[in-house]
SEPA-331624 format. One record per residue (C-alpha): residue number from 1; residue in three letters; x, y, z. Coordinates in steps of 0.02 Angstrom, whole numbers. Example, Ala and Ser with C-alpha at 12.3 -4.5 7.8 and 13.67 -1.06 7.14 Angstrom:
BEGIN
num | residuo | east | north | up
1 | ALA | 615 | -225 | 390 $
2 | SER | 684 | -53 | 357 $
***
This chain:
BEGIN
num | residuo | east | north | up
1 | MET | -1257 | 627 | 152 $
2 | SER | -1135 | 758 | 89 $
3 | HIS | -1131 | 846 | 257 $
4 | ARG | -1103 | 679 | 341 $
5 | MET | -957 | 641 | 225 $
6 | MET | -875 | 808 | 265 $
7 | LEU | -889 | 775 | 450 $
8 | LEU | -819 | 600 | 428 $
9 | ARG | -671 | 667 | 331 $
10 | ARG | -631 | 796 | 463 $
11 | ALA | -653 | 668 | 602 $
12 | ALA | -537 | 548 | 514 $
13 | SER | -407 | 685 | 491 $
14 | ALA | -418 | 733 | 674 $
15 | ALA | -399 | 553 | 728 $
16 | ALA | -249 | 534 | 616 $
17 | LEU | -170 | 691 | 686 $
18 | LEU | -187 | 625 | 861 $
19 | ALA | -90 | 472 | 806 $
20 | THR | 66 | 581 | 809 $
21 | VAL | 307 | -938 | -365 $
22 | LEU | 389 | -1044 | -215 $
23 | PRO | 350 | -1210 | -128 $
24 | LEU | 209 | -1214 | -3 $
25 | THR | 340 | -1217 | 134 $
26 | VAL | 429 | -1068 | 59 $
27 | ALA | 580 | -1009 | 159 $
28 | PRO | 716 | -881 | 128 $
29 | PRO | 812 | -916 | -34 $
30 | ALA | 930 | -1064 | -37 $
31 | HIS | 1088 | -959 | -34 $
32 | ALA | 1044 | -898 | 141 $
33 | ALA | 1185 | -946 | 256 $
34 | ASP | 1166 | -999 | 436 $
35 | ASP | 1226 | -870 | 560 $
36 | ASP | 1388 | -966 | 590 $
37 | GLY | 1419 | -1007 | 407 $
38 | ALA | 1427 | -834 | 331 $
39 | ALA | 1574 | -777 | 229 $
40 | ALA | 1689 | -647 | 304 $
41 | CYS | 1606 | -479 | 329 $
42 | ARG | 1655 | -329 | 433 $
43 | PRO | 1567 | -317 | 601 $
44 | PRO | 1393 | -239 | 588 $
45 | ALA | 1399 | -52 | 596 $
46 | SER | 1322 | 44 | 738 $
47 | VAL | 1218 | 155 | 627 $
48 | PRO | 1065 | 256 | 674 $
49 | LEU | 904 | 181 | 610 $
50 | ASP | 772 | 288 | 529 $
51 | ALA | 611 | 335 | 618 $
52 | GLU | 516 | 189 | 544 $
53 | GLN | 649 | 60 | 585 $
54 | SER | 666 | 128 | 762 $
55 | ARG | 494 | 58 | 805 $
56 | LEU | 570 | -116 | 791 $
57 | ALA | 630 | -90 | 970 $
58 | ASP | 453 | -129 | 1026 $
59 | PRO | 450 | -319 | 1053 $
60 | ARG | 273 | -331 | 986 $
61 | THR | 339 | -298 | 811 $
62 | GLY | 451 | -451 | 819 $
63 | ALA | 310 | -554 | 893 $
64 | LEU | 200 | -513 | 742 $
65 | VAL | 336 | -579 | 626 $
66 | GLU | 369 | -733 | 733 $
67 | ARG | 185 | -777 | 750 $
68 | ALA | 165 | -773 | 561 $
69 | GLY | 309 | -892 | 529 $
70 | LEU | 415 | -761 | 440 $
71 | ALA | 552 | -739 | 571 $
72 | ASP | 681 | -837 | 471 $
73 | PHE | 682 | -700 | 341 $
74 | VAL | 743 | -576 | 471 $
75 | ARG | 858 | -695 | 565 $
76 | ARG | 950 | -765 | 415 $
77 | PHE | 961 | -609 | 309 $
78 | PRO | 1118 | -533 | 388 $
79 | ALA | 1219 | -691 | 356 $
80 | ALA | 1153 | -700 | 178 $
81 | LEU | 1212 | -523 | 146 $
82 | CYS | 1387 | -574 | 201 $
83 | THR | 1395 | -707 | 65 $
84 | THR | 1394 | -576 | -73 $
85 | ARG | 1559 | -526 | -154 $
86 | SER | 1505 | -388 | -273 $
87 | ARG | 1372 | -259 | -308 $
88 | THR | 1293 | -373 | -438 $
89 | GLU | 1282 | -517 | -315 $
90 | ALA | 1206 | -403 | -185 $
91 | GLU | 1075 | -341 | -308 $
92 | ARG | 1026 | -517 | -353 $
93 | LEU | 1015 | -565 | -171 $
94 | LEU | 903 | -417 | -128 $
95 | ASP | 790 | -457 | -275 $
96 | SER | 772 | -639 | -229 $
97 | TRP | 747 | -612 | -44 $
98 | GLY | 621 | -474 | -74 $
99 | GLN | 520 | -579 | -195 $
100 | ALA | 528 | -728 | -78 $
101 | LEU | 459 | -624 | 66 $
102 | TRP | 318 | -557 | -45 $
103 | GLN | 272 | -729 | -110 $
104 | ALA | 278 | -807 | 63 $
105 | SER | 162 | -670 | 128 $
106 | VAL | 41 | -692 | -17 $
107 | ARG | 36 | -881 | 1 $
108 | ARG | 11 | -866 | 188 $
109 | ALA | -132 | -743 | 165 $
110 | GLN | -215 | -860 | 40 $
111 | GLY | -200 | -1012 | 151 $
112 | GLN | -69 | -1098 | 43 $
113 | ARG | 69 | -1087 | 173 $
114 | ALA | 59 | -1132 | 355 $
115 | GLY | 138 | -1008 | 472 $
116 | GLY | 105 | -959 | 651 $
117 | ASP | -57 | -925 | 742 $
118 | LEU | -103 | -754 | 672 $
119 | ALA | -250 | -744 | 553 $
120 | ALA | -194 | -785 | 376 $
121 | GLY | -247 | -616 | 306 $
122 | ASP | -151 | -512 | 433 $
123 | ASP | -46 | -386 | 336 $
124 | ARG | 65 | -332 | 480 $
125 | PRO | 197 | -472 | 476 $
126 | LEU | 251 | -425 | 300 $
127 | TYR | 274 | -244 | 352 $
128 | TRP | 377 | -281 | 507 $
129 | ALA | 480 | -420 | 425 $
130 | ARG | 527 | -302 | 283 $
131 | LEU | 578 | -167 | 407 $
132 | GLY | 685 | -291 | 502 $
133 | MET | 775 | -335 | 342 $
134 | THR | 803 | -153 | 296 $
135 | ALA | 876 | -122 | 469 $
136 | ALA | 998 | -267 | 440 $
137 | LEU | 1043 | -192 | 272 $
138 | ALA | 1079 | -25 | 355 $
139 | ARG | 1200 | -109 | 478 $
140 | TRP | 1286 | -216 | 346 $
141 | GLN | 1468 | -173 | 312 $
142 | PRO | 1518 | -253 | 146 $
143 | GLU | 1695 | -275 | 86 $
144 | PHE | 1654 | -187 | -78 $
145 | PRO | 1574 | -19 | -123 $
146 | ALA | 1385 | -29 | -109 $
147 | ASP | 1246 | 97 | -135 $
148 | LYS | 1135 | 49 | 11 $
149 | ALA | 995 | 167 | -39 $
150 | ALA | 984 | 83 | -210 $
151 | LEU | 994 | -89 | -131 $
152 | ARG | 856 | -47 | -9 $
153 | ALA | 748 | 13 | -153 $
154 | ARG | 771 | -156 | -238 $
155 | LEU | 720 | -248 | -79 $
156 | GLU | 571 | -132 | -54 $
157 | ASP | 508 | -151 | -233 $
158 | ALA | 528 | -340 | -234 $
159 | SER | 445 | -366 | -65 $
160 | ARG | 298 | -255 | -113 $
161 | GLY | 251 | -347 | -272 $
162 | LEU | 327 | -224 | -395 $
163 | THR | 439 | -356 | -476 $
164 | GLY | 404 | -531 | -538 $
165 | ASN | 217 | -503 | -524 $
166 | ALA | 152 | -495 | -703 $
167 | PHE | -17 | -558 | -762 $
168 | ARG | -17 | -735 | -829 $
169 | PRO | -52 | -748 | -1017 $
170 | ALA | -233 | -804 | -1031 $
171 | PRO | -344 | -753 | -1178 $
172 | GLY | -515 | -694 | -1122 $
173 | VAL | -466 | -666 | -940 $
174 | ARG | -484 | -485 | -886 $
175 | ARG | -343 | -405 | -788 $
176 | ILE | -366 | -301 | -630 $
177 | PHE | -221 | -208 | -550 $
178 | ILE | -238 | -136 | -375 $
179 | SER | -128 | -58 | -243 $
180 | GLY | -143 | -58 | -53 $
181 | PHE | -42 | 24 | 85 $
182 | ASP | 66 | -18 | 236 $
183 | PRO | -3 | 9 | 411 $
184 | PHE | 16 | 189 | 473 $
185 | GLY | -16 | 295 | 628 $
186 | LEU | 99 | 178 | 722 $
187 | ASP | 163 | 302 | 850 $
188 | ALA | -11 | 305 | 925 $
189 | GLU | -45 | 118 | 908 $
190 | ILE | 95 | 5 | 850 $
191 | ARG | -23 | -142 | 827 $
192 | ARG | -116 | -58 | 685 $
193 | ALA | -147 | -148 | 522 $
194 | ASN | -209 | -85 | 354 $
195 | PRO | -353 | -180 | 272 $
196 | SER | -301 | -116 | 100 $
197 | GLY | -136 | -209 | 122 $
198 | SER | -228 | -363 | 180 $
199 | ALA | -341 | -357 | 26 $
200 | ALA | -188 | -342 | -87 $
201 | LEU | -110 | -498 | -11 $
202 | LEU | -272 | -597 | -14 $
203 | LEU | -310 | -553 | -195 $
204 | ASN | -139 | -551 | -280 $
205 | GLY | -135 | -682 | -417 $
206 | ARG | -313 | -738 | -386 $
207 | ARG | -436 | -778 | -524 $
208 | ILE | -610 | -715 | -483 $
209 | THR | -779 | -726 | -569 $
210 | LEU | -851 | -556 | -611 $
211 | ALA | -1034 | -508 | -595 $
212 | ASP | -1064 | -547 | -779 $
213 | GLY | -988 | -721 | -764 $
214 | THR | -822 | -682 | -847 $
215 | VAL | -656 | -720 | -764 $
216 | ALA | -526 | -593 | -707 $
217 | GLU | -353 | -605 | -631 $
218 | ILE | -296 | -483 | -498 $
219 | ARG | -119 | -421 | -470 $
220 | ALA | -77 | -309 | -323 $
221 | VAL | 59 | -209 | -240 $
222 | VAL | 75 | -138 | -63 $
223 | LEU | 145 | 38 | -59 $
224 | PRO | 239 | 128 | 81 $
225 | VAL | 164 | 271 | 181 $
226 | ARG | 315 | 383 | 148 $
227 | TYR | 323 | 545 | 52 $
228 | ALA | 502 | 513 | -2 $
229 | ASP | 456 | 354 | -94 $
230 | PHE | 316 | 444 | -186 $
231 | ASP | 439 | 583 | -230 $
232 | ALA | 555 | 449 | -301 $
233 | GLY | 419 | 381 | -415 $
234 | ILE | 365 | 218 | -332 $
235 | VAL | 185 | 241 | -391 $
236 | GLU | 241 | 266 | -570 $
237 | ARG | 359 | 115 | -558 $
238 | ALA | 216 | 9 | -493 $
239 | PHE | 84 | 60 | -620 $
240 | THR | 179 | 91 | -782 $
241 | PRO | 210 | -94 | -824 $
242 | HIS | 24 | -128 | -800 $
243 | LEU | -30 | 17 | -909 $
244 | ALA | 96 | 7 | -1050 $
245 | GLY | 171 | -167 | -1038 $
246 | PRO | 143 | -321 | -1148 $
247 | ALA | -8 | -378 | -1044 $
248 | PRO | -87 | -217 | -979 $
249 | ALA | -227 | -209 | -853 $
250 | ASP | -408 | -185 | -903 $
251 | ILE | -445 | -84 | -746 $
252 | ILE | -341 | -6 | -606 $
253 | THR | -396 | 38 | -431 $
254 | THR | -296 | 110 | -288 $
255 | VAL | -358 | 60 | -116 $
256 | SER | -326 | 136 | 56 $
257 | GLN | -404 | 147 | 228 $
258 | GLY | -528 | 290 | 244 $
259 | TYR | -682 | 326 | 349 $
260 | PRO | -766 | 235 | 494 $
261 | GLY | -899 | 110 | 445 $
262 | ILE | -911 | 143 | 257 $
263 | PHE | -827 | 114 | 90 $
264 | THR | -811 | 265 | -24 $
265 | LEU | -772 | 276 | -208 $
266 | GLU | -682 | 442 | -223 $
267 | ASP | -752 | 544 | -366 $
268 | TRP | -605 | 666 | -374 $
269 | ALA | -419 | 656 | -338 $
270 | GLY | -326 | 820 | -309 $
271 | ARG | -152 | 869 | -365 $
272 | ALA | -99 | 944 | -199 $
273 | ARG | -27 | 887 | -34 $
274 | SER | -110 | 973 | 113 $
275 | ALA | -108 | 852 | 261 $
276 | ASP | 19 | 935 | 376 $
277 | PRO | 44 | 927 | 523 $
278 | TYR | 2 | 741 | 504 $
279 | PRO | 166 | 648 | 467 $
280 | ASP | 203 | 494 | 364 $
281 | ASN | 278 | 333 | 434 $
282 | ALA | 451 | 410 | 431 $
283 | ARG | 384 | 558 | 533 $
284 | ALA | 411 | 670 | 381 $
285 | LEU | 293 | 809 | 332 $
286 | SER | 240 | 854 | 157 $
287 | GLY | 257 | 1043 | 174 $
288 | GLY | 77 | 1069 | 122 $
289 | THR | -69 | 1129 | 228 $
290 | ARG | -251 | 1168 | 197 $
291 | GLU | -210 | 1353 | 182 $
292 | ARG | -50 | 1324 | 80 $
293 | PRO | -61 | 1166 | -24 $
294 | VAL | 94 | 1109 | -119 $
295 | THR | 122 | 1005 | -274 $
296 | ALA | 220 | 845 | -247 $
297 | PRO | 396 | 835 | -318 $
298 | GLY | 414 | 734 | -477 $
299 | LEU | 231 | 744 | -523 $
300 | GLY | 205 | 750 | -711 $
301 | PRO | 91 | 876 | -796 $
302 | GLY | -95 | 861 | -764 $
303 | PRO | -253 | 951 | -710 $
304 | GLU | -287 | 1009 | -533 $
305 | PHE | -417 | 872 | -511 $
306 | ILE | -441 | 703 | -596 $
307 | ARG | -611 | 620 | -596 $
308 | THR | -635 | 433 | -572 $
309 | THR | -685 | 329 | -722 $
310 | LEU | -738 | 180 | -618 $
311 | PRO | -922 | 130 | -641 $
312 | ALA | -975 | 204 | -475 $
313 | GLY | -1161 | 185 | -508 $
314 | ALA | -1148 | -1 | -543 $
315 | VAL | -1041 | -31 | -390 $
316 | THR | -1145 | 69 | -267 $
317 | ALA | -1305 | -10 | -333 $
318 | ALA | -1240 | -187 | -311 $
319 | VAL | -1124 | -187 | -159 $
320 | GLN | -1189 | -126 | 9 $
321 | THR | -1151 | -261 | 137 $
322 | PRO | -1083 | -279 | 264 $
323 | TYR | -1027 | -98 | 239 $
324 | PRO | -1115 | 36 | 135 $
325 | VAL | -1023 | 90 | -23 $
326 | LEU | -1046 | 274 | -65 $
327 | LEU | -985 | 391 | -202 $
328 | ASN | -895 | 538 | -123 $
329 | SER | -892 | 694 | -232 $
330 | GLU | -822 | 814 | -103 $
331 | VAL | -664 | 915 | -131 $
332 | THR | -574 | 1062 | -53 $
333 | GLU | -515 | 1197 | -173 $
334 | ILE | -456 | 1374 | -182 $
335 | PRO | -575 | 1449 | -310 $
336 | ALA | -507 | 1546 | -458 $
337 | GLY | -460 | 1721 | -402 $
338 | ALA | -475 | 1678 | -217 $
339 | THR | -345 | 1642 | -82 $
340 | ALA | -442 | 1544 | 48 $
341 | PRO | -491 | 1359 | 39 $
342 | VAL | -672 | 1310 | 13 $
343 | ASP | -755 | 1142 | 44 $
344 | ARG | -871 | 1086 | -95 $
345 | ALA | -992 | 940 | -98 $
346 | ASP | -1012 | 929 | -287 $
347 | GLY | -836 | 930 | -356 $
348 | PRO | -716 | 1068 | -409 $
349 | THR | -757 | 1229 | -500 $
350 | PRO | -667 | 1285 | -660 $
351 | GLY | -495 | 1361 | -635 $
352 | SER | -481 | 1317 | -451 $
353 | ARG | -323 | 1261 | -358 $
354 | ALA | -333 | 1088 | -282 $
355 | VAL | -317 | 1076 | -93 $
356 | ALA | -388 | 902 | -62 $
357 | GLY | -480 | 767 | -156 $
358 | GLY | -622 | 668 | -82 $
359 | GLY | -500 | 572 | 25 $
360 | GLY | -404 | 723 | 87 $
361 | GLY | -230 | 789 | 49 $
362 | TYR | -126 | 641 | 108 $
363 | LEU | -45 | 495 | 15 $
364 | SER | -209 | 404 | -15 $
365 | ASN | -265 | 551 | -121 $
366 | GLU | -94 | 563 | -202 $
367 | VAL | -87 | 380 | -254 $
368 | ALA | -255 | 404 | -339 $
369 | TYR | -195 | 562 | -428 $
370 | ARG | -27 | 491 | -481 $
371 | SER | -95 | 326 | -545 $
372 | ASN | -240 | 404 | -638 $
373 | ARG | -134 | 544 | -711 $
374 | LEU | -24 | 406 | -780 $
375 | ARG | -176 | 308 | -840 $
376 | ALA | -241 | 462 | -932 $
377 | GLU | -71 | 477 | -1017 $
378 | LEU | -38 | 294 | -1060 $
379 | ALA | -209 | 209 | -1068 $
380 | PRO | -349 | 338 | -1062 $
381 | HIS | -482 | 210 | -1109 $
382 | LEU | -454 | 111 | -948 $
383 | PRO | -569 | 130 | -798 $
384 | GLY | -476 | 191 | -645 $
385 | GLY | -504 | 271 | -477 $
386 | HIS | -486 | 253 | -290 $
387 | LEU | -576 | 151 | -159 $
388 | HIS | -571 | 194 | 26 $
389 | THR | -606 | 51 | 146 $
390 | PRO | -683 | 71 | 319 $
391 | VAL | -564 | 102 | 463 $
392 | LEU | -509 | -65 | 535 $
393 | THR | -564 | -80 | 717 $
394 | GLY | -571 | -217 | 847 $
395 | LEU | -397 | -226 | 925 $
396 | PRO | -407 | -292 | 1103 $
397 | ALA | -402 | -165 | 1243 $
398 | ASP | -251 | -252 | 1319 $
399 | PRO | -103 | -176 | 1224 $
400 | GLN | -4 | -336 | 1240 $
401 | LEU | -133 | -435 | 1141 $
402 | LEU | -89 | -424 | 958 $
403 | THR | -253 | -487 | 887 $
404 | GLY | -428 | -541 | 932 $
405 | PRO | -587 | -613 | 853 $
406 | GLU | -668 | -444 | 817 $
407 | PHE | -510 | -375 | 737 $
408 | GLU | -486 | -529 | 628 $
409 | HIS | -669 | -533 | 577 $
410 | ASN | -668 | -350 | 527 $
411 | GLU | -508 | -363 | 424 $
412 | SER | -576 | -516 | 334 $
413 | ALA | -745 | -434 | 302 $
414 | ILE | -665 | -278 | 229 $
415 | ALA | -551 | -377 | 114 $
416 | SER | -698 | -482 | 55 $
417 | GLU | -797 | -326 | 12 $
418 | VAL | -649 | -255 | -85 $
419 | ARG | -661 | -413 | -191 $
420 | ALA | -849 | -387 | -212 $
421 | VAL | -821 | -209 | -271 $
422 | LEU | -695 | -268 | -400 $
423 | GLU | -814 | -404 | -460 $
424 | HIS | -936 | -268 | -512 $
425 | ALA | -813 | -131 | -560 $
426 | ALA | -715 | -239 | -682 $
427 | VAL | -862 | -298 | -788 $
428 | ARG | -833 | -254 | -971 $
429 | ARG | -941 | -107 | -1025 $
***
């Protein structure tokens, strides 16, 4: 099985490289102006969009937003921006619009809000609607000084579940905090989704019954696939309130898309970035390769590898359908005193330099390392680790078809099995 895992990891890396609370009818916040009712605002600037925003030129991205019933967020946002008269007003607007988009997406995923003909659990509309709003923010020309980078960060955090998303006070209810990711590899296939993001939307705020009959509440965030955001501490901003806040989590789990046909619990997360030449969603590189791994900027002190404290044995013994769930103990390291990387099937050796954790040297490995380094610092008694989902397949062969029965079935099945894993992982031990 170890040899198979190594081959799967390399195959997944090669494939990636080739891919060079509101009403049920929630709408944008009430202060959104109609396009012809906006306050005075300088004409939109002709500014270059970033690499991620530039993909909005593909009409399929707008169709995904439209077919999920989220298009009003994008259409009405520019006029709403023009109603603001100060930095403080703009900050409040970005917070409220971001939270409204997040809540609308969660409610849609959970069948509490009608919207369009896409499957309820489809994670792509949230991604493309958010990007459309950030593009409008980039073009906005306010009549007062505004730090657009800071304003975008507020919109990003709010629309990803990082704000206004605390656990509800409930004695005896266990608390599970998870993170998912945006779609990625979009230059190769712009229709791609990410089942970890779908699981986050489907599970956020849900009460579930654990394998021992106790009840747990899940809170979730969806993180960007961008090195710069990780450098700026988005993982730490997401996890700190749930590790050191007034109602901390009882277990944390980061989730991302991993290997074809299987779930893996990653035994080890490595401190290094080593995924180049595979870029992030902004087409940025990390600067780290297999031969020359690098440490991410802003990363606090910690060991080269961090081991999961999730109950892997209990999970793998209980959850095996429709996809197998395996414990992956493989790492890549540069052994102490050596200069060349070595693949190992049984974890790291003492004094080695991390090259890659079980999930590689990309952001899925880094979110596991960052969150669990923080857990070890703030709440070392908590179980924590990383879960890789199967690769989501099933998009129709016709590139103009945005969805299909196989694709929708697979995304739903993966998200359901994420829930099953949590039902066994979060049992009090």
